[in-house]
VOBA-1610 file (N, C-alpha, C; in pm, whole numbers, padded with zeros to 5 digits, always signed):
BEGIN
Met+01326-00595-01756Met+01333-00452-01775Met+01251-00383-01668Thr+01288-00261-01639Thr+01218-00185-01539Thr+01133-00079-01606Ala+01011-00064-01559Ala+00922+00038-01613Ala+00967+00175-01566Thr+00949+00274-01650Thr+00980+00411-01614Thr+00854+00493-01631His+00864+00623-01600His+00748+00710-01615His+00701+00716-01760Ala+00788+00689-01854Ala+00748+00688-01995Ala+00651+00574-02023Asp+00653+00472-01938Asp+00565+00356-01957Asp+00424+00380-01903Leu+00404+00488-01830Leu+00278+00507-01760Leu+00155+00509-01849Pro+00159+00557-01973Pro+00037+00550-02054Pro-00013+00407-02075Leu+00074+00309-02062Leu+00035+00169-02076Leu-00034+00117-01950Leu-00008+00177-01835Leu-00051+00121-01708Leu-00201+00132-01677Pro-00275+00230-01726Pro-00417+00235-01688Pro-00497+00110-01727Ala-00471+00050-01841Ala-00548-00069-01882Ala-00527-00185-01784Pro-00403-00224-01752Pro-00389-00333-01656Pro-00435-00294-01516Thr-00430-00166-01482Thr-00480-00123-01352Thr-00630-00146-01345Arg-00702-00114-01454Arg-00847-00140-01458Arg-00874-00290-01454Leu-00800-00366-01531Leu-00820-00511-01536Leu-00785-00576-01402Ala-00691-00519-01332Ala-00645-00578-01207Ala-00748-00569-01096Arg-00854-00493-01116Arg-00959-00487-01014Arg-01033-00619-01001Ala-01025-00703-01104Ala-01093-00832-01100Ala-01014-00928-01011Pro-01082-01004-00926Pro-01011-01098-00840Pro-00921-01191-00920Gly-00796-01205-00873Gly-00703-01299-00935Gly-00653-01258-01072Ala-00665-01132-01109Ala-00628-01090-01243Ala-00482-01120-01276Phe-00396-01119-01178Phe-00255-01143-01204Phe-00208-01280-01156Asp-00301-01369-01125Asp-00263-01506-01094Asp-00202-01570-01219Ile-00120-01671-01199Ile-00055-01737-01311Ile-00157-01791-01410Asp-00264-01851-01362Asp-00367-01909-01449Asp-00488-01818-01463Ala-00468-01688-01449Ala-00581-01595-01445Ala-00649-01579-01579Ala-00772-01535-01570Ala-00850-01509-01691Ala-00796-01388-01766Thr-00738-01292-01694Thr-00682-01174-01760Thr-00548-01213-01821Ser-00540-01205-01951Ser-00418-01245-02019Ser-00343-01122-02070Ile-00222-01145-02112Ile-00144-01038-02174Ile-00221-00985-02295Asp-00288-01074-02368Asp-00368-01030-02484Asp-00478-00933-02443Asp-00545-00960-02329Asp-00647-00868-02279Asp-00587-00732-02248Ile-00471-00733-02186Ile-00405-00608-02149Ile-00364-00531-02274Ile-00306-00599-02371Ile-00264-00536-02497Ile-00385-00474-02568Arg-00493-00548-02573Arg-00614-00499-02640Arg-00669-00375-02567Gln-00680-00382-02435Gln-00732-00269-02357Gln-00641-00145-02367Ala-00510-00169-02367Ala-00415-00057-02371Ala-00397-00001-02512Gly-00434-00080-02613Gly-00418-00034-02750Gly-00273-00028-02794Val-00193-00122-02746Val-00052-00126-02785Val-00022-00259-02852Ala+00088-00263-02922Ala+00132-00387-02986Ala+00200-00476-02882Arg+00196-00605-02906Arg+00261-00701-02815Arg+00408-00664-02795Gly+00475-00629-02904Gly+00616-00592-02893Gly+00637-00469-02805Gly+00542-00375-02808Gly+00551-00256-02723Gly+00543-00292-02576Leu+00456-00385-02544Leu+00445-00428-02404Leu+00572-00501-02362Tyr+00619-00595-02444Tyr+00737-00672-02407Tyr+00866-00590-02416His+00862-00478-02483His+00978-00388-02484His+01000-00332-02342His+00891-00307-02270His+00902-00247-02137His+00891-00347-02024Phe+00822-00460-02047Phe+00796-00555-01939Phe+00827-00696-01988Ser+00897-00772-01904Ser+00934-00909-01943Ser+00815-01004-01940Gly+00709-00968-01874Gly+00591-01054-01866Gly+00489-00996-01773Lys+00393-01080-01737Lys+00280-01037-01656Lys+00324-00991-01516Glu+00419-01063-01455Glu+00465-01025-01321Glu+00535-00889-01322Ala+00617-00863-01423Ala+00685-00733-01432Ala+00584-00621-01456Leu+00484-00649-01536Leu+00378-00551-01558Leu+00301-00527-01429Phe+00272-00635-01356Phe+00202-00618-01228Phe+00284-00532-01134Arg+00415-00557-01127Arg+00500-00478-01037Arg+00494-00330-01072Ala+00493-00297-01201Ala+00484-00156-01242Ala+00349-00097-01204Val+00242-00173-01222Val+00109-00126-01183Val+00104-00108-01032Tyr+00156-00206-00959Tyr+00161-00202-00813Tyr+00234-00076-00766Glu+00353-00052-00821Glu+00432+00064-00779Glu+00362+00195-00812Thr+00291+00200-00923Thr+00219+00321-00960Thr+00103+00348-00865Val+00023+00246-00840Val-00092+00262-00751Val-00046+00292-00609Glu+00049+00214-00560Glu+00096+00235-00424Glu+00169+00368-00409Gly+00245+00407-00511Gly+00316+00535-00505Gly+00222+00653-00488Gly+00108+00648-00555Gly+00009+00754-00540Gly-00046+00761-00399Val-00069+00646-00339Val-00121+00642-00202Val-00013+00689-00103Ile+00109+00645-00122Ile+00217+00689-00032Ile+00232+00840-00037Ala+00220+00900-00155Ala+00227+01046-00165Ala+00114+01111-00086Arg-00005+01054-00093Arg-00118+01109-00016Arg-00097+01094+00135Val-00039+00980+00176Val-00010+00958+00319Val+00088+01063+00368Met+00195+01082+00292Met+00298+01178+00334Met+00242+01321+00340Glu+00159+01355+00244Glu+00097+01488+00242Glu+00005+01506+00363Ala-00075+01404+00393Ala-00167+01412+00507Ala-00089+01427+00638Ala+00017+01348+00654Ala+00097+01355+00777Ala+00167+01491+00788Ala+00220+01540+00678Ala+00293+01668+00680Ala+00201+01787+00708Ser+00072+01770+00686Ser-00021+01881+00707Ser-00055+01903+00855Gln-00008+01813+00941Gln-00040+01821+01085Gln+00079+01875+01163Ser+00051+01945+01273Ser+00160+02005+01350Ser+00210+01915+01463Ser+00124+01830+01520Ser+00171+01744+01629Ser+00206+01606+01574Pro+00305+01538+01636Pro+00342+01404+01589Pro+00224+01306+01591Trp+00142+01310+01695Trp+00029+01218+01705Trp-00074+01244+01595Asp-00103+01372+01571Asp-00198+01405+01465Asp-00143+01366+01328Ala-00012+01379+01311Ala+00050+01340+01184Ala+00037+01190+01161Val+00062+01111+01265Val+00049+00965+01254Val-00095+00929+01223Arg-00188+00987+01295Arg-00330+00955+01274Arg-00375+00993+01133Ala-00333+01110+01085Ala-00370+01155+00950Ala-00309+01064+00843Gly-00183+01026+00862Gly-00117+00937+00766Gly-00181+00800+00762Leu-00209+00743+00879Leu-00276+00613+00884Leu-00414+00620+00821Ser-00486+00728+00848Ser-00620+00743+00789Ser-00614+00749+00637Ala-00516+00822+00584Ala-00503+00831+00438Ala-00475+00693+00378Phe-00388+00615+00443Phe-00357+00481+00392Phe-00480+00391+00400Leu-00547+00392+00512Leu-00663+00305+00529Leu-00780+00348+00441Asp-00793+00478+00414Asp-00895+00525+00320Asp-00870+00466+00181Ala-00743+00451+00146Ala-00708+00393+00015Ala-00759+00249+00004Cys-00773+00181+00117Cys-00823+00043+00115Cys-00968+00035+00068Leu-01035+00148+00060Leu-01172+00153+00008Leu-01174+00167-00143Glu-01060+00199-00203Glu-01050+00216-00349Glu-01028+00079-00413Pro-01111+00042-00511Pro-01100-00093-00569Pro-00961-00128-00623Ser-00896-00036-00693Ser-00764-00068-00748Ser-00662-00093-00639Phe-00658-00007-00539Phe-00562-00024-00430Phe-00591-00152-00353Arg-00717-00173-00322Arg-00756-00291-00246Arg-00714-00419-00318Arg-00743-00427-00447Arg-00714-00548-00524Arg-00563-00562-00548Ile-00499-00457-00599Ile-00360-00467-00644Ile-00262-00470-00527Val-00271-00372-00438Val-00170-00357-00333Val-00197-00449-00215Val-00322-00457-00171Val-00351-00533-00050Val-00368-00682-00077Leu-00445-00719-00179Leu-00478-00860-00199Leu-00384-00933-00294Asp-00367-00884-00416Asp-00291-00961-00516Asp-00139-00950-00499Ser-00091-00844-00439Ser+00055-00829-00428Ser+00117-00940-00344Ile+00042-00992-00249Ile+00095-01097-00163Ile+00136-01219-00245Ser+00048-01264-00333Ser+00080-01384-00411Ser+00178-01355-00524Val+00172-01236-00583Val+00257-01207-00698Val+00398-01167-00656Leu+00412-01086-00551Leu+00543-01029-00517Leu+00610-01094-00396Gln+00542-01181-00325Gln+00597-01239-00202Gln+00732-01307-00224Ser+00747-01381-00333Ser+00873-01453-00355Ser+00989-01355-00370Gln+00965-01241-00433Gln+01071-01142-00448Gln+01111-01086-00312Val+01014-01062-00226Val+01044-01009-00093Val+01124-01111-00013Leu+01084-01239-00019Leu+01152-01343+00058Leu+01289-01378+00003Glu+01300-01392-00130Glu+01425-01435-00191Glu+01530-01325-00196Val+01488-01205-00230Val+01583-01096-00249Val+01593-01008-00125Gly+01495-01016-00037Gly+01497-00933+00083Gly+01452-00791+00056Ile+01366-00772-00042Ile+01316-00638-00074Ile+01227-00592+00040Asp+01254-00472+00091Asp+01168-00414+00194Asp+01039-00366+00131Pro+00928-00384+00202Pro+00803-00329+00151Pro+00814-00178+00132His+00743-00127+00033His+00747+00016+00003His+00696+00101+00119Glu+00615+00041+00205Glu+00558+00118+00315Glu+00659+00151+00424Leu+00771+00078+00431Leu+00867+00102+00539Leu+00922+00244+00540Pro+00972+00297+00427Pro+01021+00436+00432Pro+00910+00535+00469Met+00788+00511+00419Met+00675+00597+00452Met+00651+00594+00603Leu+00645+00474+00661Leu+00620+00464+00804Leu+00733+00523+00887Arg+00857+00501+00845Arg+00970+00561+00918Arg+00955+00713+00924Thr+00922+00772+00812Thr+00907+00918+00806Thr+00794+00966+00895Val+00680+00897+00888Val+00563+00939+00965Val+00583+00913+01115Leu+00651+00804+01151Leu+00664+00765+01291Leu+00783+00830+01364Thr+00886+00870+01291Thr+01006+00924+01355Thr+00977+01038+01454Pro+00887+01132+01424Pro+00861+01237+01523Pro+00807+01185+01657Leu+00748+01066+01658Leu+00698+01010+01785Leu+00812+00977+01881Leu+00933+00958+01829Leu+01046+00922+01915Leu+01079+01034+02013Gly+01033+01155+01984Gly+01053+01267+02075Gly+00942+01282+02178Thr+00845+01193+02178Thr+00735+01202+02274Thr+00764+01111+02394Ala+00692+01135+02503Ala+00713+01058+02625Ala+00682+00909+02604Ser+00583+00878+02521Ser+00544+00738+02501Ser+00647+00657+02425Phe+00721+00720+02336Phe+00809+00646+02246Phe+00957+00683+02259Gly+00991+00773+02350Gly+01131+00812+02367Gly+01217+00690+02397Gly+01330+00678+02330Gly+01422+00567+02353Gly+01393+00443+02271Met+01286+00440+02195Met+01256+00323+02111Met+01340+00326+01985Ala+01366+00208+01933Ala+01436+00197+01804Ala+01333+00219+01693Ile+01364+00308+01600Ile+01269+00341+01493Ile+01239+00219+01406Asp+01337+00134+01381Asp+01310+00017+01297Asp+01213-00079+01365Ala+01228-00101+01495Ala+01135-00188+01567Ala+00994-00130+01561Leu+00982-00001+01588Leu+00851+00065+01583Leu+00790+00056+01443Thr+00873+00075+01341Thr+00825+00073+01203Thr+00774-00065+01163Tyr+00849-00169+01197Tyr+00805-00305+01160Tyr+00679-00348+01236Val+00670-00311+01363Val+00550-00345+01439Val+00430-00269+01381Ala+00448-00142+01348Ala+00340-00064+01288Ala+00302-00120+01151Leu+00402-00166+01075Leu+00375-00225+00943Leu+00286-00349+00957Gly+00315-00432+01057Gly+00231-00550+01080Gly+00086-00511+01108Gly+00067-00411+01191Gly-00067-00364+01221Gly-00135-00303+01100Leu-00059-00230+01021Leu-00114-00167+00901Leu-00156-00273+00799Tyr-00072-00376+00780Tyr-00109-00485+00689Tyr-00234-00557+00739Gly-00238-00585+00869Gly-00354-00652+00925Gly-00481-00572+00905Ala-00475-00443+00933Ala-00592-00357+00915Ala-00632-00350+00768Ser-00534-00343+00679Ser-00561-00337+00535Ser-00632-00463+00488Leu-00582-00578+00531Leu-00645-00705+00493Leu-00786-00717+00550Tyr-00804-00671+00672Tyr-00936-00675+00734Tyr-01036-00595+00651Ile-00997-00476+00609Ile-01084-00391+00528Ile-01106-00454+00390Ala-00997-00498+00327Ala-01005-00549+00190Ala-01088-00677+00180Arg-01084-00760+00281Arg-01156-00887+00276Arg-01299-00878+00329Ala-01335-00766+00385Ala-01467-00750+00446Ala-01578-00747+00341Ser-01693-00801+00376Ser-01808-00792+00285Ser-01857-00648+00276Asn-01831-00569+00380Asn-01865-00427+00380Asn-01739-00349+00419Pro-01654-00313+00321Pro-01528-00245+00353Pro-01546-00113+00429Arg-01653-00038+00403Arg-01674+00089+00475Arg-01700+00063+00624Ala-01778-00037+00655Ala-01802-00071+00796Ala-01673-00120+00862Ala-01597-00200+00791Ala-01469-00249+00844Ala-01373-00132+00867Arg-01374-00036+00776Arg-01288+00083+00791Arg-01325+00159+00918Ala-01454+00172+00947Ala-01500+00239+01068Ala-01457+00161+01193Glu-01461+00029+01186Glu-01417-00054+01299Glu-01268-00036+01324Val-01190-00027+01218Val-01046-00004+01232Val-01020+00133+01295Asp-01098+00233+01256Asp-01084+00366+01318Asp-01105+00360+01469Leu-01205+00285+01512Leu-01232+00272+01656Leu-01111+00211+01727Val-01051+00109+01667Val-00933+00046+01726Val-00817+00146+01732Leu-00792+00216+01621Leu-00683+00314+01619Leu-00703+00423+01722Asp-00823+00478+01727Asp-00850+00585+01822Asp-00833+00537+01966Thr-00874+00413+01994Thr-00859+00357+02128Thr-00712+00339+02163Leu-00634+00284+02069Leu-00491+00264+02094Leu-00417+00397+02111Ile-00441+00489+02021Ile-00372+00619+02030Ile-00416+00693+02155Gly-00546+00689+02187Gly-00595+00753+02309Gly-00531+00696+02434Gly-00517+00563+02437Gly-00453+00499+02551Gly-00307+00539+02565Leu-00237+00547+02455Leu-00097+00588+02460Leu-00084+00732+02507Leu-00173+00817+02459Leu-00169+00958+02501Leu-00201+00973+02649Arg-00300+00899+02699Arg-00334+00907+02843Arg-00218+00853+02927Gly-00154+00746+02878Gly-00040+00691+02951Gly+00077+00789+02959Ala+00098+00863+02851Ala+00208+00961+02848Ala+00179+01079+02938Ala+00052+01109+02960Ala+00015+01226+03041Ala+00029+01199+03191Arg+00042+01073+03231Arg+00053+01040+03374Arg+00184+01081+03433
//
């Protein structure tokens, strides 16, 4: 079964529990019973909406990630130049890597829980439409004119995943976030200087 917005009152409890490392692993300490108890729902209520722990994780993942994607799109839309829009959108996404729920659910645990669905069914990551929207205006700039948007989007997605993992796995995520900013600013600055020649 697929979760809908009507299911959202159930999601805060597993979202809180998911902050613990490995909460959604197959042999994890966090059980469906823990989630039911925290959410204050009956077992039948949970299984009415979710077939099991993985389906519940997917709903939590989509809720947490959806909120961040909305913030990314809002940040990018608030800027007038394509470069500023990209930088603002990337910053909003990377700032989310400092939030415990996003870091644990979207960046760290989603790889082990959802990877098989991506590989077997060919599901595109949720970030692809977000990146396409944020990056498309760059195609009108001197640096990116003539590039294929899908190639640009997938390459950017790889960098975004790498930066997210770097921040999420760091012993000091705030320091790692600052290091990622330095890399982004250097790359964007280099591209802008190259386009000005």
